[in-house]
N, C-alpha and C positions, 0 to 999 in steps of 0.2 A: 504493500500500500504506500502510495506517495504521500508525504507530509511536506507542507509548504510553510514558509514564513509569509503569512497572509498579509499582516499589517504590523506596524511597529511605531512606537514613539519613544523619545528619550528627553530627559531634562538633565543637563550637565553644565559644566563650565562653557561648553560650546553653544549653549542656548536651549530653547524649547523647540523640538523638531516640528511640532504641529503649527507653530506660528509662521506667518508669511515671510518674515525676515530670514535670510540664510544663516545657517550655522557658521560659527567662527572657529576655525582651526588655528589657534594661536598657542604657542608653546610657553607663554609666560603665565604663571599662576596669578589669580586675581585677588588673593587675600594674604595678609600677614597676620598670623595668630600668635598672641602672647600666651605662653604656658605658665603654669604655676611656679616653675623653677626659674622664671625670668628669661628663658630662651624664647626667641622669635622663630617661628617656622612658617614656611610657605604652604599654601593650600589652594586647591582648585574647588571653589564653592559653586553651587548651582547658580546659574545666571538669573538675575531679577528676583532673587529670594534672599532677603537679608538674613544673616546668620543669627540664630538664637537656639536655645535648647528646649523650646516649648513643644508640647505635643501638638498644639495647633498647627505649627509650621510643618511638622511631619505629616499629619493627616491631610492637610490642605494640599501639599505637594503630591502625595500619593493619589488622592482623589482626582486632581486635575489631570494627571498623566493617564490614569485608567479611563476616565471619561473621554479624553481625547482619542485614546486607542479605540474605544467602542464606537465613537462617532466615525472614525476613519474606516472601521471594519464594516459598518452597516448592519451589524447583527441585530436581530429583533429581540424583544423581551423574552419570547419563547426560546429562541436559540441561546440566549445568555443563561437561561435557567438550566440548560443542559451543558454548560461550559464549565470545566474544572479550572481551579486556580492553583498555581504553584508559585511560591515566593522564595527566592534565594537571597540570603543576606548573611553578613558576618555578625554585626552588632545589633541589628533590628532597631528597637526603640530604647536601648540601654542608655544612649546619650541624653535622653530626657530625664533620667532619674537624678534626684538631688542627693549628692553624697552626704553621709553623716558619719563622722568618725566615732560617734558615741554609741552607735547601735548598728545592727545588721540591717541591710536594705533588702526588702522583699522584691524579688524579680517578678514581672508580669509573665503570663503564660507565653510560651514561645510562639503560639499561633494567634496571638492577639491581633497583629496587623492583618494577617490573611483573613481572619474571621470578620474583622471590621469591613474589609473590602468586599468579601463575599455577601455579607448582609446588605451593605449599602447599594450594591449594583444588582443584587438578585441573581447571583450565580448559583451553579450546582452546589449542593452541600459538601462535595469533596473539595477541600482546600488543605494544602499542605505547605509546611515550611521546610526547606532544605538548607542545612547549615554545615557546609563542608569547607569553611574558610573561603579562600579566593576562587574556588571552583563552584561555589554554591549555585549561582544562577545558570551557569552553563550545564551543570548537572541537572538542574530543573528542566532545561530544554531537552536533554537526553531522556529524562523520565517522562516529560510531556509527550514526546514522540511515541513512547511506548504506550501511554494511555490511549492515544488515538489508534495505534495499530492493534492493541491487544485488549482494551477495556471498553470499546464501543463508543468512545467520545468522538464527535466530529470536530470539536474545537477545544483547545486548551490555552488559557492565558498564563503566560510566564512573566513574573515581575522580578527584577533584580533591584534592590534598593540599599543604599548606604548613606547615612547622614552624619553631619558634623558631630564629632564625639571627642571631647578633650582627652578622655582616657586612652583612646586609640592613638591620638597624636603624641601624647606623653610617652606611651609605650614604645612606639617606633623611634622617638627621639632618644629615649634612654638606651636603645640598642645601637645608636649611631648609624641608623639606616637612612636618614633623611638627607637629601641634597640641600645645599645652601643656595643653589641657583636654578638649575634646570634638570628635568628628567631626560637623560640621554641614554636610552637603551642601546646596547650593543656598540657603545663608544668605548674605546680602549681606556679613556680617562674618565669614565663615568664615576660619579661620587655618591650615588644613592638614588632612592626613589622620592617622589612627592605624592602625598595622599590627596584624594579628592572625594567628592560626594556626588550622588546622582541617582536617577531612576531610569530604568529601561523596562518598557512594557512591550511584550511580543504576543501576537496571536498566531498560534500554530493551528493549522487546519488541513483537513484532507481535501479541501476545495482549493483549486488553483485560483489565485487572485486574478481579477480582470486587469490589474495594472501589470505591465511588463516593461522591463525585465523584473524578475523576482528570484528569490532563492528557494530551491528545493533542498530539504535537509535529507541527505543521503543516509548517513549513519553517524553514530557517536559512540565513544567508548570512554570509560572512567575506571580508575583503579588506584589503590593505595600501595605504596611500597613500605618496607620496614627498615629502611636505611637509617632513619633518625626520627625522633619525636617531633622535630621542628622543620626539617627540610628534606628535599628529595636528593637522590644520589647525584653528586656533582659530575659524574662521568656521563650523565644523560641517558643511562641505560633504561631506567624505568620510563622516562618520558618518551624515549624512542619506541618502547614496547607499546605504549598507549597510542602513539601516533600510527604505528604500523597496524594495530588492531582496527582503529577507526577507518583507515584507508582500505584495508583488505575486506572488512565487513561491508564497505560501500561498493565492493565489486571492482575496485580499482587497484592499480599498482602505483608505486611511488612516482614513476615517470609520468603518470597522468595528472599529478598535482601541478597546477599552474601558478599558484600564489599561496603564501602562508601568512595568515594573520597571527603574529607572535604574541606571547604573553608580555614580554618586554618590560620588566619592572625597573631595570637599571641598577638593581643591587648586584654586587660583584658575583655572589654565588649563584643567584637565580639565572643571570644572563649566561654564566659559564655553563651551567647545566643544560639550559635550553640550546645554547650554541652547539655543545657536544651532541645533543640529541638529534638536531637537524643534520649535523655532519654524518652521524651514524645511520640516519634514516634514508638519506638521499645520496645517490651516486653523484648527481649534479643537483645541488640544492636549488629549489625554486626561489624566486625573488620573494622578499618579505615586505610587510608593512606593519606599522604599529600605531595604536591610538592613545596609549597612556601619555605620550608627550603633550597631548592636548587637553586631557581631562584628569590627569593624575591617576594613581592607582585607587580605584573605587572598591577594592577588596571583593567581598562576595557579590557585589552588583556588577562587576566588570564584564562578565560573560554576556548578560542581557543588554547592558548599555552599549557595549562595543558591537554587538550584533545589530542592534537598532541603528547605530551610526553607519554600519556597513550597508544596511538596507537603504538608508537615506542617500548615502554616497553613490549607491548603484543607480538610483533614480537620476542623480545628477551626472552620472558617468564620470566621476572624479575621484582621484586617489591622492590625498595630501601626502607630502613628504616633509619631515621636520627640517628646519633651516640648518641645523647642525650637520645633517647628513650631506647636504649639498656643499656646505662651507668647509667641512673637515673630512672629506670622503676617504682620505688616506688612513684615518683612524677608526673607520667603521668595520666591524668584524664580519658582517654579513651584507649581501647585496640587497639593497632596498629597491622595490619596484619604482620605475621612473614615473613622474607625474604626467609625462607626455602620452602614456599609453592608457586608453580608456579602461575603466574598471570592468565594464561588461565584456571585455575581450578575454578575461580570465575565466575559463569555464569551470574548473574545479578548484575550490578554495578550501584550504585546510585551516582550521581555527585551533589554536593551542592555548590551554590555560593550566597553570600550576598553582597548587594550594599549600598553605602552611601544613606541615605534618606529612607531606608526601602524597597528597591527593592530587592526581593529575587527570585531566580530561581533554578530549579532542573531538571535534565534529568536522565532517566534510560537507560542504555546501556545493550544489551545482547551480550555475547561473542558467535561468530559463530565459531565452531570448524572445523578443517580440515576434 
């Protein structure tokens, strides 16, 4: 059974994809955040949404994105009532909790956000939260495809969301993982990642959308390694295994892959592991492109946000290339796809994501031409 990316919206530092103004692919973070220890960190905040830690901000942003997706999809109330919801995130609504050093803090139910959206929109009672670190929402896409193929659903909504969270920023800062300037993935002199927030909402469907071009989801694969409690094997062996499984289950060989959307966090170890994985997987590596230089690392939301951005870029037939790749090409570890080649000319696109704790996931998309 064919499963398509029918509709998508995103809200990130690039903008709101459902608004008439074009998205902005700029590599400069839009916020400076002061941490409790006095450090200043850079951050990619959602466009046109002032930063605060209130629940109102969180629910307002989620509702706006989901309603925009539904309007774009054209689904009726009856169809929505038969549509499942999968939500992938790392920290969910934890950033809205008020810390209290004098007592324990009660955490809300993990499915609080998905239940809120399911009730507000009138979706099918099946709503689930997937929490596998940075692969959360891409795993939700893989699971959503299975719900359509094996559980009788015609449509599944996948949402990836990550919101401003001081605890997350402080944690990454304490590990010296944050860059002081820019996120430069696969640059030999990269100095760390930058965090971001955002929402990606996807409608997976057995129905081919009227808009073309579009993406058909061929197959996905996800797995955890046992190399470390915190990271994947630096030799790339486990990532390579996941990539190979996704490709072979799609009925393709590695030579059929025309483009790779990399995870590309710009931390030393992650980029090394992903670099080695691509070298092991491909005899002649396909060109790559990356989206985190424009939105930061949105953790558990990155899979859905970046897929929504890919969908929008496919409609525009455009592939952005970070400035540092063009200006310092001799220091780039992998070959980036040129901006001069239309995105729709790449038939088979491999998407890679890596998660904290060694959870790795990959999906193969096939471009459907007009």
